[in-house]
N, C-alpha and C positions, 0 to 999 in steps of 0.2 A: 270392551275389549282392555287387554290390562298393557300399561305403556313400558313397551323395552329400555328406555333411554330413560337419565337420569333430566332432571332440570335443571341442575349446572353442567351437561354435555349438552344440553338444545342450543343451538345458534340461533335459533330463526327470528328469535326477539331483537337479536344484535344483529341482524340485518341491516337496517337502514346506517349503522354505525359505519360498520363492513365498507356501502357502498361511498360513505361520504368520505372514508379515511383514504379510500380507491383512485376517487375524484382528484381529491389535494395531491396524492401521490403524481399521478398521470400529469396533472398542469404545475407543478413545480417542474417535472420534467421537462417539458415539451420550452419554460418560461427559458430554463436554463441553457437548450439548448439552439435556442434562438439570441440569447444574451454573450456565447460564447464566441470567442473572434480567435480566428485560428490564423494570423500571416507568417509566415515560415519565410520568413527572406533571406534564410542561408542556404536554400537551398534551390536558390533561380537557376532557370534550366536554360543553362547560355547554350543556341544554335549556331554551330560554323555556316557564315555564306557561301557559297559557292556559284558562282559564274559558269555558267557552259553558255557556249557560242556552238548555236545550230543553223549549217548552212539549210537556207531556203532553196528549195528545187525550184527550178524558173521550168513550170507548164507554154507549151505553147496555146498563145490564145486562136482557137479556130473559128472561121466564120462560117455560118448557116447559107446553103444557096437559098436565094428569094426562089421559090417556086409561082409562079404566077398559076393563079385559079383558073379553071375556066368561066369563060361570060355564065352570069344567070342567063336562067331558062326563062327564056319571051313568058312575058305576060298574058293568060288566058282572055282574050276576049268576053266580057259579061255577057253571059245568055239572061234575055228578059222574058219573064213567063207573062203570058195571057191568059187572066182570069174567062174563065168559060162559062156561061150558066147550063145549069143544070136542072130541066125542068120534067124530071122524072116522075 
């Protein structure tokens, strides 16, 4: 097949160089982003302090009546089992 591109327009051999240049540019931008300090003290925001008195509502404390529980049911007497020999 005949090549349609000229050797001068082919960028494939320079691919590694372009990747390295891209990495250098990205690393430089990241480094500059970490080194830039922006302390703008002239635009400090000051808030007004307002004290608002809130009246607390007194709630009456209610006492619960103690309910007497019925006495526990009497314990059943234990049933004793006797072993019966079965000689069939």
